[in-house]
C-alpha positions as CSV (number, residue, x, y, z in Angstrom):
1,M,115.9,86.1,115.6
2,D,116.7,89.3,117.6
3,V,114.0,91.7,116.2
4,K,115.8,94.6,117.8
5,R,118.4,93.8,115.7
6,L,115.9,93.4,112.5
7,I,115.0,96.8,113.5
8,L,118.1,98.5,113.5
9,S,119.3,96.5,110.3
10,F,116.4,97.9,108.1
11,I,115.7,101.0,109.4
12,A,119.6,101.9,110.5
13,L,120.5,105.8,109.9
14,L,123.1,105.1,106.8
15,P,124.5,108.3,105.3
16,L,123.1,107.0,101.9
17,P,122.0,109.5,99.2
18,A,119.5,112.1,99.9
19,M,116.7,113.7,97.4
20,A,117.5,116.9,96.4
21,V,116.6,119.9,98.3
22,E,116.2,121.9,95.1
23,P,112.3,123.4,94.1
24,L,110.7,121.0,92.3
25,P,108.4,121.7,89.3
26,E,105.0,122.6,90.3
27,S,103.2,119.7,88.8
28,S,105.3,117.6,91.0
29,R,104.5,119.3,93.9
30,I,102.0,118.3,96.8
31,P,102.3,121.3,99.0
32,A,102.2,120.7,102.7
33,T,102.6,121.8,106.4
34,V,103.4,120.2,109.7
35,V,101.0,121.5,111.6
36,R,102.1,119.8,114.9
37,T,104.4,117.4,116.0
38,L,103.5,114.8,118.9
39,S,105.8,113.5,121.6
40,V,105.9,112.2,125.4
41,E,108.0,112.5,128.0
42,N,109.6,110.4,130.6
43,P,110.2,108.2,129.1
44,T,110.5,109.6,125.3
45,F,109.9,107.8,122.3
46,H,112.6,105.6,121.5
47,M,112.5,104.6,117.6
48,P,109.3,104.6,117.2
49,T,107.9,102.8,114.0
50,D,104.1,103.3,113.4
51,I,101.2,105.1,114.6
52,A,97.3,104.3,114.1
53,V,94.3,106.8,114.6
54,D,90.6,105.5,115.6
55,S,87.4,107.4,114.7
56,T,87.4,109.6,117.6
57,G,91.3,110.9,117.0
58,T,92.4,108.7,119.6
59,M,96.2,107.8,118.6
60,Y,98.3,104.6,119.2
61,V,101.8,104.7,118.7
62,A,104.0,101.6,118.3
63,D,107.1,102.8,120.8
64,G,109.0,98.9,120.0
65,A,112.5,99.8,121.2
66,R,110.5,100.0,124.4
67,D,108.3,96.9,124.3
68,R,105.3,99.7,124.4
69,I,102.3,101.0,122.9
70,V,101.7,104.6,123.7
71,T,97.7,106.1,123.4
72,L,97.7,109.2,123.0
73,T,94.1,111.6,122.8
74,P,92.8,113.5,120.2
75,A,94.9,116.8,122.0
76,G,97.9,114.5,121.7
77,K,98.2,114.6,125.5
78,L,99.5,111.0,126.9
79,K,96.8,108.7,127.6
80,S,98.8,105.8,128.7
81,A,101.6,104.0,128.1
82,T,101.8,99.9,128.5
83,T,103.9,96.9,127.9
84,R,101.3,95.0,128.9
85,P,97.8,95.8,126.7
86,A,95.0,93.4,128.3
87,G,98.2,91.8,130.5
88,L,100.4,90.3,127.6
89,P,104.0,91.0,127.7
90,L,104.7,92.9,124.4
91,N,108.1,92.4,122.7
92,R,109.3,94.6,119.9
93,P,106.3,96.0,118.7
94,V,106.5,97.3,115.0
95,G,102.8,97.7,113.3
96,L,99.9,98.8,113.9
97,S,96.4,99.4,112.4
98,V,92.5,100.2,113.5
99,D,89.6,98.4,112.1
100,A,86.4,99.3,111.2
101,K,84.8,98.8,114.6
102,D,87.8,100.7,116.1
103,R,89.5,97.7,117.6
104,L,93.5,98.0,117.8
105,W,95.9,95.4,116.1
106,I,99.6,95.0,117.1
107,A,102.1,93.3,115.2
108,D,103.9,91.9,118.1
109,T,106.7,91.2,116.2
110,A,109.5,89.2,118.6
111,N,106.7,87.3,120.4
112,H,105.2,86.0,116.6
113,R,101.9,87.2,116.9
114,I,99.0,89.4,116.5
115,I,96.8,91.3,119.3
116,I,93.5,92.6,118.9
117,L,92.3,95.1,121.6
118,G,88.8,96.6,121.8
119,A,87.9,100.2,121.8
120,D,87.5,99.5,125.3
121,E,91.2,98.0,125.6
122,K,90.1,94.6,126.3
123,L,91.6,91.7,124.4
124,V,89.4,90.6,121.9
125,E,92.0,88.0,120.7
126,T,95.3,86.9,120.0
127,I,96.6,85.4,116.7
128,P,99.8,83.0,117.1
129,L,102.1,83.0,114.4
130,Q,104.8,80.5,115.3
131,A,102.9,77.7,113.1
132,V,102.1,79.4,110.0
133,D,103.9,76.5,108.3
134,A,106.5,74.0,109.5
135,E,109.8,76.2,109.3
136,H,109.6,79.5,110.2
137,S,107.9,81.4,113.0
138,A,106.5,84.9,111.4
139,D,107.7,87.9,112.7
140,P,105.1,90.4,111.7
141,T,105.8,94.1,110.9
142,G,102.9,95.4,109.1
143,L,99.3,94.7,109.2
144,A,95.6,95.9,107.4
145,I,92.5,94.8,107.7
146,T,89.6,95.1,104.8
147,A,86.9,97.4,105.1
148,D,84.3,94.4,105.6
149,L,86.9,92.9,108.2
150,K,87.0,89.9,106.3
151,R,90.8,89.5,105.5
152,T,93.4,90.9,107.3
153,Y,97.1,91.5,105.7
154,I,100.1,90.5,107.8
155,V,103.9,90.9,106.5
156,D,106.2,88.8,107.7
157,N,109.6,90.8,107.1
158,P,112.5,88.1,107.6
159,N,110.5,85.8,105.7
160,H,109.9,87.7,102.8
161,R,106.0,87.1,102.6
162,L,102.7,88.0,103.2
163,L,100.2,86.3,105.2
164,V,96.1,86.7,104.4
165,R,93.8,85.6,107.3
166,D,90.6,84.6,106.8
167,N,89.3,86.5,109.8
168,A,86.0,84.1,109.9
169,T,87.8,80.9,109.8
170,G,91.3,82.0,111.3
171,Q,92.6,80.3,108.2
172,I,96.0,81.9,107.0
173,A,97.4,81.7,103.3
174,V,101.1,82.0,102.7
175,M,102.3,84.2,99.6
176,G,105.6,85.4,98.1
177,K,108.9,84.3,99.2
178,L,112.7,86.1,98.7
179,G,113.1,87.1,95.0
180,Q,112.7,89.9,92.5
181,A,109.7,89.2,90.5
182,A,105.9,90.1,90.9
183,G,104.7,88.4,94.4
184,Q,108.3,87.8,95.6
185,F,109.5,90.2,98.2
186,Q,112.9,91.6,99.5
187,Y,112.2,92.6,103.1
188,P,108.5,93.1,102.8
189,F,107.6,96.2,105.4
190,M,104.2,97.5,105.8
191,V,100.8,97.2,104.5
192,A,97.9,99.6,103.9
193,M,94.6,99.4,102.0
194,G,93.6,100.7,99.0
195,R,89.4,102.3,98.4
196,D,88.9,99.5,96.5
197,G,90.3,96.7,98.7
198,D,93.7,96.6,96.9
199,A,96.7,96.0,99.5
200,Y,99.7,97.9,99.2
201,I,103.4,96.6,100.4
202,T,105.9,98.2,101.0
203,E,109.6,96.3,100.5
204,A,112.3,97.6,101.7
205,I,115.2,96.4,100.2
206,G,113.3,95.9,97.2
207,A,112.6,99.1,96.9
208,R,109.0,99.1,95.1
209,V,105.5,99.0,96.5
210,Q,103.7,95.8,95.6
211,I,100.0,95.8,94.9
212,L,97.7,93.0,95.7
213,N,94.4,93.2,94.6
214,S,91.1,92.4,96.0
215,K,91.0,89.0,94.7
216,D,94.4,88.5,96.0
217,K,96.3,88.5,92.5
218,W,99.4,90.7,92.2
219,A,98.7,93.3,90.3
220,G,101.7,95.6,89.5
221,A,103.9,97.5,91.8
222,I,105.4,101.3,92.5
223,G,108.3,102.6,92.4
224,S,112.3,101.4,91.4
225,W,115.3,101.9,93.1
226,G,117.4,105.3,93.1
227,V,117.0,109.0,94.5
228,E,114.9,111.0,91.8
229,L,111.3,111.7,91.6
230,G,109.1,108.7,91.3
231,Q,111.9,106.4,92.7
232,L,112.4,104.7,96.1
233,Y,115.4,103.7,98.1
234,R,114.3,102.3,101.3
235,P,110.4,102.6,101.3
236,K,108.9,101.9,104.6
237,G,105.1,103.7,105.5
238,V,102.0,103.7,103.3
239,A,98.7,105.0,103.6
240,V,96.2,105.5,101.0
241,D,93.8,108.7,101.4
242,S,90.4,109.4,100.4
243,S,90.8,109.9,97.1
244,G,92.9,106.6,96.4
245,R,96.1,108.6,96.0
246,I,99.2,106.1,97.6
247,F,101.9,108.0,99.9
248,V,105.0,106.2,100.7
249,S,107.4,107.1,103.1
250,D,111.0,106.8,102.5
251,S,113.6,106.3,105.5
252,T,116.8,107.1,103.6
253,L,115.6,109.6,101.1
254,C,113.7,111.6,104.1
255,V,110.6,112.3,101.7
256,V,107.0,111.2,101.1
257,Q,105.9,110.9,97.7
258,A,102.3,110.3,96.4
259,F,101.6,107.9,93.4
260,D,97.9,107.2,91.5
261,T,96.7,103.5,91.7
262,R,98.5,102.7,88.4
263,G,102.2,103.6,89.9
264,R,102.8,107.2,88.2
265,V,104.0,109.2,90.5
266,I,101.7,112.2,91.3
267,G,104.5,114.3,93.5
268,C,106.3,114.9,97.0
269,L,105.2,116.4,100.1
270,T,106.7,120.2,99.7
271,D,107.3,123.3,101.6
272,A,106.2,126.6,100.7
273,A,109.5,127.3,99.0
274,G,108.4,123.9,96.5
275,R,111.3,122.2,98.3
276,P,110.8,118.4,99.4
277,L,109.3,118.4,103.4
278,H,111.8,116.9,105.4
279,F,111.5,114.2,107.7
280,E,113.8,112.7,110.2
281,H,113.8,108.9,108.7
282,P,109.8,108.8,108.2
283,M,108.3,105.1,108.8
284,G,104.8,104.2,109.2
285,M,102.0,106.8,108.1
286,T,97.9,106.9,108.5
287,F,95.3,109.4,107.8
288,D,92.8,110.7,110.3
289,K,89.1,111.0,108.9
290,A,89.8,115.1,108.4
291,G,92.5,114.1,106.1
292,N,95.3,115.0,108.1
293,L,98.5,112.6,107.4
294,Y,100.7,111.2,110.1
295,V,104.1,110.3,109.7
296,V,106.0,108.8,112.4
297,E,109.5,110.2,112.3
298,L,112.0,107.5,113.8
299,A,115.2,109.3,114.2
300,A,113.3,112.4,116.0
301,N,111.1,110.3,118.2
302,R,108.0,112.3,117.6
303,I,105.1,112.1,115.1
304,A,104.6,114.7,112.6
305,V,100.9,115.9,111.6
306,V,100.8,116.9,108.0
307,S,98.0,119.3,106.9
308,L,97.3,119.1,102.8
309,K,94.9,121.7,102.8
310,G,94.6,123.3,99.8
311,N,96.1,120.2,97.9
312,P,93.4,118.8,95.2
313,A,92.6,115.6,96.0
314,G,93.8,113.7,92.7
315,K,96.7,115.9,91.8
């Protein structure tokens, strides 16, 4: 599997419909402000896909087209950029996550493995995914770890499935297959953990976010295919805020929408005029402890830092 081709295929800049730019009804607005953007030079980001932020505010960016992980200080300055974390050569890393111990988990996609680094950047563990089953090597594109560190959810995009790892035993359970029913996938892409231990998995071609509850039972879906408010066209990133709202980035509609845990749309991030806030092909997202939302803009080769201050949680 040519993972660069995989990335280009499912995050390609296509001339597809965008969400209407007229002001939204006030009840559907989530006022948001881009307070800063983050980028690097020599070389610049090239098609970045995901970001993780630890408890200190240190930021990690998956710059997979350059086979590297870029680390930024809390002030947004370049700290390091490496193609060989802990001496391990990367090959098209797509997804990142930071766990409750501030360890960085890297979905090293084309190497079919997960790399775990400690806060000191030393190797904690590698998790090979070539032999998950007899037929397929996993190409992980997203991952999330439960707050108690007991389980890790790993998205295996080209094989249309979710891998659930018991972190104590190392055993991996396979969930899902190609299809449109509950618990089936059409190119899942990223995953985030909710406050109650639910996992939210974006489905790029299936145009929805599936919900797996804390008991690993399928618990419904968010969104349906379309270009209207509450619909999804190419959902990619997903992040959950402190109040439990689920934020979903759409790389074709170029917006970020929010939903409640029952799948009902809350609204869309909007500018001062109430129009949908436009992002350049948004991908992975995360929140920091201050409640700021970080949105990876693949087409702009940057990270947008978005303030939601003044927006009541649970609106």
